[in-house]
N, CA, C, O and CB atoms as a CASP TS submission, in Angstrom:
PFRMAT TS
TARGET T0000
AUTHOR 0000-0000-0000
METHOD Language model
MODEL 1
PARENT N/A
ATOM      1  N   MET     1     110.836  96.396  97.063  1.00  0.00           N
ATOM      2  CA  MET     1     111.197  97.764  97.327  1.00  0.00           C
ATOM      3  C   MET     1     112.712  97.940  97.331  1.00  0.00           C
ATOM      4  O   MET     1     113.225  98.981  96.921  1.00  0.00           O
ATOM      5  CB  MET     1     110.609  98.213  98.646  1.00  0.00           C
ATOM      6  N   LEU     2     113.407  96.935  97.786  1.00  0.00           N
ATOM      7  CA  LEU     2     114.871  97.034  97.789  1.00  0.00           C
ATOM      8  C   LEU     2     115.428  97.169  96.375  1.00  0.00           C
ATOM      9  O   LEU     2     116.343  97.959  96.144  1.00  0.00           O
ATOM     10  CB  LEU     2     115.483  95.810  98.471  1.00  0.00           C
ATOM     11  N   MET     3     114.892  96.416  95.443  1.00  0.00           N
ATOM     12  CA  MET     3     115.420  96.449  94.086  1.00  0.00           C
ATOM     13  C   MET     3     115.053  97.737  93.352  1.00  0.00           C
ATOM     14  O   MET     3     115.625  98.017  92.298  1.00  0.00           O
ATOM     15  CB  MET     3     114.914  95.256  93.309  1.00  0.00           C
ATOM     16  N   LYS     4     114.129  98.518  93.870  1.00  0.00           N
ATOM     17  CA  LYS     4     113.811  99.810  93.268  1.00  0.00           C
ATOM     18  C   LYS     4     114.865 100.851  93.625  1.00  0.00           C
ATOM     19  O   LYS     4     114.950 101.897  92.982  1.00  0.00           O
ATOM     20  CB  LYS     4     112.426 100.284  93.720  1.00  0.00           C
ATOM     21  N   ASN     5     115.659 100.572  94.637  1.00  0.00           N
ATOM     22  CA  ASN     5     116.737 101.467  95.041  1.00  0.00           C
ATOM     23  C   ASN     5     117.901 101.290  94.064  1.00  0.00           C
ATOM     24  O   ASN     5     118.447 100.192  93.961  1.00  0.00           O
ATOM     25  CB  ASN     5     117.189 101.183  96.517  1.00  0.00           C
ATOM     26  N   PRO     6     118.293 102.348  93.343  1.00  0.00           N
ATOM     27  CA  PRO     6     119.369 102.197  92.353  1.00  0.00           C
ATOM     28  C   PRO     6     120.734 101.898  92.973  1.00  0.00           C
ATOM     29  O   PRO     6     121.655 101.510  92.255  1.00  0.00           O
ATOM     30  CB  PRO     6     119.469 103.449  91.522  1.00  0.00           C
ATOM     31  N   LYS     7     120.885 102.066  94.277  1.00  0.00           N
ATOM     32  CA  LYS     7     122.156 101.796  94.938  1.00  0.00           C
ATOM     33  C   LYS     7     122.293 100.331  95.355  1.00  0.00           C
ATOM     34  O   LYS     7     123.366  99.899  95.776  1.00  0.00           O
ATOM     35  CB  LYS     7     122.306 102.691  96.151  1.00  0.00           C
ATOM     36  N   VAL     8     121.199  99.567  95.237  1.00  0.00           N
ATOM     37  CA  VAL     8     121.215  98.141  95.584  1.00  0.00           C
ATOM     38  C   VAL     8     121.632  97.345  94.347  1.00  0.00           C
ATOM     39  O   VAL     8     120.991  97.425  93.299  1.00  0.00           O
ATOM     40  CB  VAL     8     119.808  97.665  96.111  1.00  0.00           C
ATOM     41  N   GLU     9     122.694  96.591  94.481  1.00  0.00           N
ATOM     42  CA  GLU     9     123.177  95.763  93.378  1.00  0.00           C
ATOM     43  C   GLU     9     122.439  94.427  93.328  1.00  0.00           C
ATOM     44  O   GLU     9     122.090  93.947  92.249  1.00  0.00           O
ATOM     45  CB  GLU     9     124.684  95.528  93.510  1.00  0.00           C
ATOM     46  N   PHE    10     122.204  93.831  94.490  1.00  0.00           N
ATOM     47  CA  PHE    10     121.564  92.515  94.573  1.00  0.00           C
ATOM     48  C   PHE    10     120.835  92.404  95.905  1.00  0.00           C
ATOM     49  O   PHE    10     121.309  92.896  96.929  1.00  0.00           O
ATOM     50  CB  PHE    10     122.611  91.366  94.416  1.00  0.00           C
ATOM     51  N   CYS    11     119.686  91.757  95.879  1.00  0.00           N
ATOM     52  CA  CYS    11     119.037  91.370  97.139  1.00  0.00           C
ATOM     53  C   CYS    11     118.329  90.044  96.917  1.00  0.00           C
ATOM     54  O   CYS    11     117.811  89.771  95.834  1.00  0.00           O
ATOM     55  CB  CYS    11     118.028  92.471  97.632  1.00  0.00           C
ATOM     56  N   GLY    12     118.315  89.241  97.942  1.00  0.00           N
ATOM     57  CA  GLY    12     117.670  87.943  97.872  1.00  0.00           C
ATOM     58  C   GLY    12     117.468  87.388  99.258  1.00  0.00           C
ATOM     59  O   GLY    12     118.010  87.904 100.236  1.00  0.00           O
ATOM     60  N   TYR    13     116.686  86.338  99.335  1.00  0.00           N
ATOM     61  CA  TYR    13     116.460  85.706 100.638  1.00  0.00           C
ATOM     62  C   TYR    13     116.386  84.202 100.454  1.00  0.00           C
ATOM     63  O   TYR    13     116.152  83.699  99.356  1.00  0.00           O
ATOM     64  CB  TYR    13     115.162  86.242 101.307  1.00  0.00           C
ATOM     65  N   SER    14     116.589  83.506 101.549  1.00  0.00           N
ATOM     66  CA  SER    14     116.409  82.062 101.545  1.00  0.00           C
ATOM     67  C   SER    14     115.854  81.646 102.893  1.00  0.00           C
ATOM     68  O   SER    14     116.115  82.274 103.919  1.00  0.00           O
ATOM     69  CB  SER    14     117.741  81.325 101.236  1.00  0.00           C
ATOM     70  N   ALA    15     115.090  80.580 102.862  1.00  0.00           N
ATOM     71  CA  ALA    15     114.570  79.981 104.090  1.00  0.00           C
ATOM     72  C   ALA    15     115.331  78.671 104.275  1.00  0.00           C
ATOM     73  O   ALA    15     115.125  77.725 103.515  1.00  0.00           O
ATOM     74  CB  ALA    15     112.990  79.748 104.024  1.00  0.00           C
ATOM     75  N   PRO    16     116.210  78.607 105.278  1.00  0.00           N
ATOM     76  CA  PRO    16     117.046  77.414 105.448  1.00  0.00           C
ATOM     77  C   PRO    16     116.238  76.117 105.552  1.00  0.00           C
ATOM     78  O   PRO    16     116.618  75.097 104.977  1.00  0.00           O
ATOM     79  CB  PRO    16     117.901  77.568 106.682  1.00  0.00           C
ATOM     80  N   HIS    17     115.135  76.163 106.281  1.00  0.00           N
ATOM     81  CA  HIS    17     114.304  74.976 106.434  1.00  0.00           C
ATOM     82  C   HIS    17     112.893  75.419 106.801  1.00  0.00           C
ATOM     83  O   HIS    17     112.733  76.336 107.607  1.00  0.00           O
ATOM     84  CB  HIS    17     114.889  74.011 107.512  1.00  0.00           C
ATOM     85  N   PRO    18     111.865  74.792 106.230  1.00  0.00           N
ATOM     86  CA  PRO    18     110.486  75.224 106.511  1.00  0.00           C
ATOM     87  C   PRO    18     110.101  75.178 107.994  1.00  0.00           C
ATOM     88  O   PRO    18     109.248  75.950 108.433  1.00  0.00           O
ATOM     89  CB  PRO    18     109.531  74.365 105.735  1.00  0.00           C
ATOM     90  N   SER    19     110.714  74.293 108.757  1.00  0.00           N
ATOM     91  CA  SER    19     110.336  74.205 110.170  1.00  0.00           C
ATOM     92  C   SER    19     111.071  75.236 111.034  1.00  0.00           C
ATOM     93  O   SER    19     110.731  75.412 112.204  1.00  0.00           O
ATOM     94  CB  SER    19     110.617  72.802 110.695  1.00  0.00           C
ATOM     95  N   GLU    20     112.070  75.914 110.471  1.00  0.00           N
ATOM     96  CA  GLU    20     112.769  76.959 111.201  1.00  0.00           C
ATOM     97  C   GLU    20     112.060  78.284 110.976  1.00  0.00           C
ATOM     98  O   GLU    20     111.635  78.596 109.863  1.00  0.00           O
ATOM     99  CB  GLU    20     114.250  77.046 110.767  1.00  0.00           C
ATOM    100  N   ASN    21     111.942  79.051 112.035  1.00  0.00           N
ATOM    101  CA  ASN    21     111.141  80.259 112.001  1.00  0.00           C
ATOM    102  C   ASN    21     111.994  81.491 111.695  1.00  0.00           C
ATOM    103  O   ASN    21     111.872  82.505 112.382  1.00  0.00           O
ATOM    104  CB  ASN    21     110.416  80.440 113.324  1.00  0.00           C
ATOM    105  N   HIS    22     112.852  81.422 110.679  1.00  0.00           N
ATOM    106  CA  HIS    22     113.641  82.577 110.278  1.00  0.00           C
ATOM    107  C   HIS    22     114.044  82.455 108.811  1.00  0.00           C
ATOM    108  O   HIS    22     113.993  81.377 108.219  1.00  0.00           O
ATOM    109  CB  HIS    22     114.887  82.719 111.171  1.00  0.00           C
ATOM    110  N   ILE    23     114.446  83.592 108.244  1.00  0.00           N
ATOM    111  CA  ILE    23     114.946  83.621 106.881  1.00  0.00           C
ATOM    112  C   ILE    23     116.293  84.341 106.872  1.00  0.00           C
ATOM    113  O   ILE    23     116.635  85.061 107.810  1.00  0.00           O
ATOM    114  CB  ILE    23     113.929  84.315 105.925  1.00  0.00           C
ATOM    115  N   GLN    24     117.033  84.137 105.818  1.00  0.00           N
ATOM    116  CA  GLN    24     118.309  84.829 105.636  1.00  0.00           C
ATOM    117  C   GLN    24     118.140  85.806 104.479  1.00  0.00           C
ATOM    118  O   GLN    24     117.659  85.433 103.409  1.00  0.00           O
ATOM    119  CB  GLN    24     119.489  83.815 105.364  1.00  0.00           C
ATOM    120  N   VAL    25     118.536  87.057 104.697  1.00  0.00           N
ATOM    121  CA  VAL    25     118.419  88.097 103.690  1.00  0.00           C
ATOM    122  C   VAL    25     119.826  88.556 103.310  1.00  0.00           C
ATOM    123  O   VAL    25     120.669  88.785 104.177  1.00  0.00           O
ATOM    124  CB  VAL    25     117.553  89.292 104.207  1.00  0.00           C
ATOM    125  N   ARG    26     120.067  88.686 102.008  1.00  0.00           N
ATOM    126  CA  ARG    26     121.351  89.204 101.540  1.00  0.00           C
ATOM    127  C   ARG    26     121.085  90.453 100.710  1.00  0.00           C
ATOM    128  O   ARG    26     120.307  90.430  99.757  1.00  0.00           O
ATOM    129  CB  ARG    26     122.134  88.130 100.708  1.00  0.00           C
ATOM    130  N   ILE    27     121.741  91.532 101.086  1.00  0.00           N
ATOM    131  CA  ILE    27     121.639  92.791 100.362  1.00  0.00           C
ATOM    132  C   ILE    27     123.054  93.215 100.005  1.00  0.00           C
ATOM    133  O   ILE    27     123.901  93.391 100.881  1.00  0.00           O
ATOM    134  CB  ILE    27     120.900  93.895 101.207  1.00  0.00           C
ATOM    135  N   GLN    28     123.297  93.374  98.733  1.00  0.00           N
ATOM    136  CA  GLN    28     124.618  93.791  98.261  1.00  0.00           C
ATOM    137  C   GLN    28     124.474  95.172  97.624  1.00  0.00           C
ATOM    138  O   GLN    28     123.643  95.380  96.741  1.00  0.00           O
ATOM    139  CB  GLN    28     125.222  92.751  97.238  1.00  0.00           C
ATOM    140  N   MET    29     125.299  96.108  98.089  1.00  0.00           N
ATOM    141  CA  MET    29     125.198  97.496  97.663  1.00  0.00           C
ATOM    142  C   MET    29     126.358  97.879  96.746  1.00  0.00           C
ATOM    143  O   MET    29     127.433  97.283  96.805  1.00  0.00           O
ATOM    144  CB  MET    29     125.160  98.419  98.876  1.00  0.00           C
ATOM    145  N   TYR    30     126.129  98.862  95.915  1.00  0.00           N
ATOM    146  CA  TYR    30     127.213  99.469  95.143  1.00  0.00           C
ATOM    147  C   TYR    30     128.014 100.385  96.062  1.00  0.00           C
ATOM    148  O   TYR    30     127.466 100.932  97.019  1.00  0.00           O
ATOM    149  CB  TYR    30     126.658 100.259  93.913  1.00  0.00           C
ATOM    150  N   ASP    31     129.269 100.553  95.789  1.00  0.00           N
ATOM    151  CA  ASP    31     130.149 101.517  96.461  1.00  0.00           C
ATOM    152  C   ASP    31     130.236 101.332  97.972  1.00  0.00           C
ATOM    153  O   ASP    31     130.436 102.309  98.694  1.00  0.00           O
ATOM    154  CB  ASP    31     129.680 102.907  96.169  1.00  0.00           C
ATOM    155  N   ASN    32     130.090 100.107  98.468  1.00  0.00           N
ATOM    156  CA  ASN    32     130.197  99.799  99.903  1.00  0.00           C
ATOM    157  C   ASN    32     129.256 100.630 100.772  1.00  0.00           C
ATOM    158  O   ASN    32     129.613 100.986 101.895  1.00  0.00           O
ATOM    159  CB  ASN    32     131.617 100.015 100.365  1.00  0.00           C
ATOM    160  N   LEU    33     128.087 100.939 100.283  1.00  0.00           N
ATOM    161  CA  LEU    33     127.095 101.667 101.070  1.00  0.00           C
ATOM    162  C   LEU    33     126.453 100.726 102.083  1.00  0.00           C
ATOM    163  O   LEU    33     126.632  99.510 102.002  1.00  0.00           O
ATOM    164  CB  LEU    33     126.016 102.300 100.153  1.00  0.00           C
ATOM    165  N   SER    34     125.709 101.280 103.032  1.00  0.00           N
ATOM    166  CA  SER    34     125.116 100.494 104.108  1.00  0.00           C
ATOM    167  C   SER    34     123.873  99.739 103.636  1.00  0.00           C
ATOM    168  O   SER    34     122.905 100.337 103.168  1.00  0.00           O
ATOM    169  CB  SER    34     124.761 101.399 105.283  1.00  0.00           C
ATOM    170  N   SER    35     123.922  98.421 103.768  1.00  0.00           N
ATOM    171  CA  SER    35     122.747  97.616 103.420  1.00  0.00           C
ATOM    172  C   SER    35     121.641  97.783 104.458  1.00  0.00           C
ATOM    173  O   SER    35     120.461  97.663 104.129  1.00  0.00           O
ATOM    174  CB  SER    35     123.130  96.134 103.295  1.00  0.00           C
ATOM    175  N   LEU    36     122.011  98.059 105.700  1.00  0.00           N
ATOM    176  CA  LEU    36     120.997  98.281 106.742  1.00  0.00           C
ATOM    177  C   LEU    36     120.186  99.541 106.443  1.00  0.00           C
ATOM    178  O   LEU    36     118.968  99.551 106.620  1.00  0.00           O
ATOM    179  CB  LEU    36     121.662  98.395 108.134  1.00  0.00           C
ATOM    180  N   THR    37     120.844 100.581 106.000  1.00  0.00           N
ATOM    181  CA  THR    37     120.135 101.810 105.627  1.00  0.00           C
ATOM    182  C   THR    37     119.168 101.535 104.478  1.00  0.00           C
ATOM    183  O   THR    37     118.039 102.027 104.487  1.00  0.00           O
ATOM    184  CB  THR    37     121.139 102.921 105.229  1.00  0.00           C
ATOM    185  N   ALA    38     119.600 100.760 103.499  1.00  0.00           N
ATOM    186  CA  ALA    38     118.733 100.408 102.373  1.00  0.00           C
ATOM    187  C   ALA    38     117.532  99.591 102.838  1.00  0.00           C
ATOM    188  O   ALA    38     116.415  99.823 102.375  1.00  0.00           O
ATOM    189  CB  ALA    38     119.521  99.626 101.317  1.00  0.00           C
ATOM    190  N   LEU    39     117.743  98.642 103.742  1.00  0.00           N
ATOM    191  CA  LEU    39     116.660  97.818 104.253  1.00  0.00           C
ATOM    192  C   LEU    39     115.648  98.665 105.024  1.00  0.00           C
ATOM    193  O   LEU    39     114.441  98.524 104.827  1.00  0.00           O
ATOM    194  CB  LEU    39     117.213  96.707 105.147  1.00  0.00           C
ATOM    195  N   LEU    40     116.135  99.536 105.893  1.00  0.00           N
ATOM    196  CA  LEU    40     115.232 100.391 106.666  1.00  0.00           C
ATOM    197  C   LEU    40     114.464 101.347 105.761  1.00  0.00           C
ATOM    198  O   LEU    40     113.289 101.622 106.006  1.00  0.00           O
ATOM    199  CB  LEU    40     116.018 101.182 107.716  1.00  0.00           C
ATOM    200  N   GLY    41     115.116 101.854 104.720  1.00  0.00           N
ATOM    201  CA  GLY    41     114.423 102.709 103.760  1.00  0.00           C
ATOM    202  C   GLY    41     113.340 101.951 103.008  1.00  0.00           C
ATOM    203  O   GLY    41     112.256 102.485 102.774  1.00  0.00           O
ATOM    204  N   ALA    42     113.629 100.707 102.627  1.00  0.00           N
ATOM    205  CA  ALA    42     112.640  99.889 101.923  1.00  0.00           C
ATOM    206  C   ALA    42     111.445  99.586 102.825  1.00  0.00           C
ATOM    207  O   ALA    42     110.303  99.575 102.364  1.00  0.00           O
ATOM    208  CB  ALA    42     113.278  98.578 101.431  1.00  0.00           C
ATOM    209  N   LEU    43     111.705  99.343 104.099  1.00  0.00           N
ATOM    210  CA  LEU    43     110.600  99.095 105.039  1.00  0.00           C
ATOM    211  C   LEU    43     109.741 100.347 105.212  1.00  0.00           C
ATOM    212  O   LEU    43     108.516 100.249 105.297  1.00  0.00           O
ATOM    213  CB  LEU    43     111.147  98.636 106.410  1.00  0.00           C
ATOM    214  N   ASP    44     110.369 101.520 105.265  1.00  0.00           N
ATOM    215  CA  ASP    44     109.612 102.773 105.334  1.00  0.00           C
ATOM    216  C   ASP    44     108.771 102.970 104.073  1.00  0.00           C
ATOM    217  O   ASP    44     107.620 103.402 104.151  1.00  0.00           O
ATOM    218  CB  ASP    44     110.565 103.967 105.526  1.00  0.00           C
ATOM    219  N   ASP    45     109.351 102.650 102.907  1.00  0.00           N
ATOM    220  CA  ASP    45     108.616 102.765 101.646  1.00  0.00           C
ATOM    221  C   ASP    45     107.409 101.828 101.627  1.00  0.00           C
ATOM    222  O   ASP    45     106.331 102.210 101.172  1.00  0.00           O
ATOM    223  CB  ASP    45     109.540 102.458 100.458  1.00  0.00           C
ATOM    224  N   LEU    46     107.590 100.602 102.121  1.00  0.00           N
ATOM    225  CA  LEU    46     106.472  99.658 102.199  1.00  0.00           C
ATOM    226  C   LEU    46     105.392 100.157 103.131  1.00  0.00           C
ATOM    227  O   LEU    46     104.204 100.026 102.833  1.00  0.00           O
ATOM    228  CB  LEU    46     106.956  98.293 102.661  1.00  0.00           C
ATOM    229  N   ASP    47     105.787 100.729 104.255  1.00  0.00           N
ATOM    230  CA  ASP    47     104.823 101.282 105.209  1.00  0.00           C
ATOM    231  C   ASP    47     103.997 102.379 104.543  1.00  0.00           C
ATOM    232  O   ASP    47     102.776 102.417 104.698  1.00  0.00           O
ATOM    233  CB  ASP    47     105.547 101.836 106.461  1.00  0.00           C
ATOM    234  N   SER    48     104.652 103.266 103.805  1.00  0.00           N
ATOM    235  CA  SER    48     103.945 104.345 103.099  1.00  0.00           C
ATOM    236  C   SER    48     103.006 103.782 102.033  1.00  0.00           C
ATOM    237  O   SER    48     101.886 104.264 101.866  1.00  0.00           O
ATOM    238  CB  SER    48     104.952 105.316 102.453  1.00  0.00           C
ATOM    239  N   LEU    49     103.470 102.764 101.316  1.00  0.00           N
ATOM    240  CA  LEU    49     102.640 102.145 100.290  1.00  0.00           C
ATOM    241  C   LEU    49     101.381 101.531 100.906  1.00  0.00           C
ATOM    242  O   LEU    49     100.277 101.729 100.399  1.00  0.00           O
ATOM    243  CB  LEU    49     103.440 101.074  99.530  1.00  0.00           C
ATOM    244  N   PHE    50     101.549 100.791 101.991  1.00  0.00           N
ATOM    245  CA  PHE    50     100.395 100.163 102.636  1.00  0.00           C
ATOM    246  C   PHE    50      99.442 101.192 103.226  1.00  0.00           C
ATOM    247  O   PHE    50      98.230 100.975 103.229  1.00  0.00           O
ATOM    248  CB  PHE    50     100.858  99.211 103.723  1.00  0.00           C
ATOM    249  N   GLU    51      99.965 102.306 103.726  1.00  0.00           N
ATOM    250  CA  GLU    51      99.100 103.375 104.230  1.00  0.00           C
ATOM    251  C   GLU    51      98.260 103.971 103.108  1.00  0.00           C
ATOM    252  O   GLU    51      97.070 104.227 103.292  1.00  0.00           O
ATOM    253  CB  GLU    51      99.937 104.471 104.902  1.00  0.00           C
ATOM    254  N   SER    52      98.868 104.193 101.950  1.00  0.00           N
ATOM    255  CA  SER    52      98.113 104.767 100.834  1.00  0.00           C
ATOM    256  C   SER    52      97.075 103.780 100.299  1.00  0.00           C
ATOM    257  O   SER    52      95.991 104.187  99.884  1.00  0.00           O
ATOM    258  CB  SER    52      99.066 105.188  99.706  1.00  0.00           C
ATOM    259  N   ILE    53      97.399 102.488 100.307  1.00  0.00           N
ATOM    260  CA  ILE    53      96.414 101.472  99.899  1.00  0.00           C
ATOM    261  C   ILE    53      95.250 101.460 100.880  1.00  0.00           C
ATOM    262  O   ILE    53      94.091 101.398 100.471  1.00  0.00           O
ATOM    263  CB  ILE    53      97.068 100.063  99.819  1.00  0.00           C
ATOM    264  N   GLU    54      95.555 101.519 102.173  1.00  0.00           N
ATOM    265  CA  GLU    54      94.498 101.542 103.182  1.00  0.00           C
ATOM    266  C   GLU    54      93.632 102.784 103.047  1.00  0.00           C
ATOM    267  O   GLU    54      92.409 102.697 103.158  1.00  0.00           O
ATOM    268  CB  GLU    54      95.099 101.477 104.581  1.00  0.00           C
ATOM    269  N   ASP    55      94.243 103.933 102.812  1.00  0.00           N
ATOM    270  CA  ASP    55      93.475 105.171 102.640  1.00  0.00           C
ATOM    271  C   ASP    55      92.558 105.089 101.429  1.00  0.00           C
ATOM    272  O   ASP    55      91.398 105.496 101.501  1.00  0.00           O
ATOM    273  CB  ASP    55      94.418 106.369 102.499  1.00  0.00           C
ATOM    274  N   ALA    56      93.064 104.568 100.318  1.00  0.00           N
ATOM    275  CA  ALA    56      92.248 104.433  99.111  1.00  0.00           C
ATOM    276  C   ALA    56      91.106 103.442  99.337  1.00  0.00           C
ATOM    277  O   ALA    56      89.993 103.661  98.860  1.00  0.00           O
ATOM    278  CB  ALA    56      93.117 103.982  97.923  1.00  0.00           C
ATOM    279  N   TYR    57      91.373 102.375 100.046  1.00  0.00           N
ATOM    280  CA  TYR    57      90.342 101.371 100.346  1.00  0.00           C
ATOM    281  C   TYR    57      89.244 101.975 101.221  1.00  0.00           C
ATOM    282  O   TYR    57      88.056 101.815 100.939  1.00  0.00           O
ATOM    283  CB  TYR    57      90.968 100.141 101.049  1.00  0.00           C
ATOM    284  N   ASN    58      89.650 102.667 102.277  1.00  0.00           N
ATOM    285  CA  ASN    58      88.661 103.272 103.173  1.00  0.00           C
ATOM    286  C   ASN    58      87.858 104.357 102.469  1.00  0.00           C
ATOM    287  O   ASN    58      86.655 104.476 102.703  1.00  0.00           O
ATOM    288  CB  ASN    58      89.347 103.854 104.405  1.00  0.00           C
ATOM    289  N   ALA    59      88.494 105.150 101.613  1.00  0.00           N
ATOM    290  CA  ALA    59      87.769 106.176 100.856  1.00  0.00           C
ATOM    291  C   ALA    59      86.771 105.521  99.910  1.00  0.00           C
ATOM    292  O   ALA    59      85.653 106.011  99.751  1.00  0.00           O
ATOM    293  CB  ALA    59      88.751 107.072 100.063  1.00  0.00           C
ATOM    294  N   SER    60      87.160 104.432  99.290  1.00  0.00           N
ATOM    295  CA  SER    60      86.258 103.722  98.388  1.00  0.00           C
ATOM    296  C   SER    60      85.062 103.161  99.143  1.00  0.00           C
ATOM    297  O   SER    60      83.936 103.210  98.648  1.00  0.00           O
ATOM    298  CB  SER    60      87.001 102.595  97.667  1.00  0.00           C
ATOM    299  N   LEU    61      85.296 102.631 100.334  1.00  0.00           N
ATOM    300  CA  LEU    61      84.193 102.098 101.133  1.00  0.00           C
ATOM    301  C   LEU    61      83.206 103.185 101.542  1.00  0.00           C
ATOM    302  O   LEU    61      82.003 102.931 101.609  1.00  0.00           O
ATOM    303  CB  LEU    61      84.733 101.403 102.371  1.00  0.00           C
ATOM    304  N   GLN    62      83.692 104.383 101.814  1.00  0.00           N
ATOM    305  CA  GLN    62      82.823 105.468 102.273  1.00  0.00           C
ATOM    306  C   GLN    62      82.031 106.100 101.137  1.00  0.00           C
ATOM    307  O   GLN    62      80.906 106.551 101.350  1.00  0.00           O
ATOM    308  CB  GLN    62      83.645 106.530 102.966  1.00  0.00           C
ATOM    309  N   HIS    63      82.602 106.140  99.923  1.00  0.00           N
ATOM    310  CA  HIS    63      81.983 106.904  98.846  1.00  0.00           C
ATOM    311  C   HIS    63      81.290 106.057  97.797  1.00  0.00           C
ATOM    312  O   HIS    63      80.510 106.593  97.010  1.00  0.00           O
ATOM    313  CB  HIS    63      83.004 107.741  98.187  1.00  0.00           C
ATOM    314  N   ASP    64      81.534 104.795  97.753  1.00  0.00           N
ATOM    315  CA  ASP    64      80.912 103.939  96.749  1.00  0.00           C
ATOM    316  C   ASP    64      79.726 103.200  97.350  1.00  0.00           C
ATOM    317  O   ASP    64      79.615 103.053  98.567  1.00  0.00           O
ATOM    318  CB  ASP    64      81.933 102.940  96.178  1.00  0.00           C
ATOM    319  N   ASP    65      78.846 102.740  96.472  1.00  0.00           N
ATOM    320  CA  ASP    65      77.650 102.031  96.901  1.00  0.00           C
ATOM    321  C   ASP    65      77.916 100.531  96.805  1.00  0.00           C
ATOM    322  O   ASP    65      78.050  99.977  95.713  1.00  0.00           O
ATOM    323  CB  ASP    65      76.411 102.439  96.041  1.00  0.00           C
ATOM    324  N   PHE    66      77.990  99.888  97.966  1.00  0.00           N
ATOM    325  CA  PHE    66      78.267  98.459  98.020  1.00  0.00           C
ATOM    326  C   PHE    66      77.118  97.725  98.705  1.00  0.00           C
ATOM    327  O   PHE    66      76.454  98.261  99.593  1.00  0.00           O
ATOM    328  CB  PHE    66      79.592  98.190  98.756  1.00  0.00           C
ATOM    329  N   GLU    67      76.907  96.515  98.279  1.00  0.00           N
ATOM    330  CA  GLU    67      75.963  95.648  98.971  1.00  0.00           C
ATOM    331  C   GLU    67      76.703  95.034 100.162  1.00  0.00           C
ATOM    332  O   GLU    67      77.768  94.437 100.006  1.00  0.00           O
ATOM    333  CB  GLU    67      75.382  94.535  98.009  1.00  0.00           C
ATOM    334  N   ILE    68      76.126  95.188 101.338  1.00  0.00           N
ATOM    335  CA  ILE    68      76.759  94.684 102.552  1.00  0.00           C
ATOM    336  C   ILE    68      76.020  93.432 103.012  1.00  0.00           C
ATOM    337  O   ILE    68      74.803  93.449 103.200  1.00  0.00           O
ATOM    338  CB  ILE    68      76.769  95.766 103.672  1.00  0.00           C
ATOM    339  N   TRP    69      76.751  92.378 103.184  1.00  0.00           N
ATOM    340  CA  TRP    69      76.192  91.116 103.617  1.00  0.00           C
ATOM    341  C   TRP    69      76.400  90.998 105.127  1.00  0.00           C
ATOM    342  O   TRP    69      77.534  91.027 105.605  1.00  0.00           O
ATOM    343  CB  TRP    69      76.843  89.918 102.856  1.00  0.00           C
ATOM    344  N   ASP    70      75.324  90.867 105.862  1.00  0.00           N
ATOM    345  CA  ASP    70      75.401  90.769 107.315  1.00  0.00           C
ATOM    346  C   ASP    70      74.999  89.359 107.714  1.00  0.00           C
ATOM    347  O   ASP    70      73.887  88.921 107.422  1.00  0.00           O
ATOM    348  CB  ASP    70      74.491  91.833 108.011  1.00  0.00           C
ATOM    349  N   GLU    71      75.894  88.652 108.375  1.00  0.00           N
ATOM    350  CA  GLU    71      75.643  87.261 108.772  1.00  0.00           C
ATOM    351  C   GLU    71      74.555  87.140 109.827  1.00  0.00           C
ATOM    352  O   GLU    71      73.982  86.062 109.987  1.00  0.00           O
ATOM    353  CB  GLU    71      76.917  86.634 109.291  1.00  0.00           C
ATOM    354  N   LYS    72      74.253  88.204 110.548  1.00  0.00           N
ATOM    355  CA  LYS    72      73.303  88.137 111.671  1.00  0.00           C
ATOM    356  C   LYS    72      71.855  88.072 111.187  1.00  0.00           C
ATOM    357  O   LYS    72      70.965  87.711 111.957  1.00  0.00           O
ATOM    358  CB  LYS    72      73.484  89.351 112.591  1.00  0.00           C
ATOM    359  N   ARG    73      71.611  88.415 109.930  1.00  0.00           N
ATOM    360  CA  ARG    73      70.226  88.384 109.447  1.00  0.00           C
ATOM    361  C   ARG    73      69.754  87.017 109.157  1.00  0.00           C
ATOM    362  O   ARG    73      68.610  86.833 108.743  1.00  0.00           O
ATOM    363  CB  ARG    73      70.074  89.208 108.234  1.00  0.00           C
TER
END
């Protein structure tokens, strides 16, 4: 989502070590714009995308005919 923003020049991440529970993110912007604003916007865009995927999935479950497997039988 960050790279879809035309104001983002570069973004990347690295995991310093697999046993460490953090990553490093680098966001480089054109014209000295705020990378934090770009990151927060990308997170909002992802949230909207996941909401629309969930809505489409739930609508498909309600309106389509599926075979349901129940483990209790």
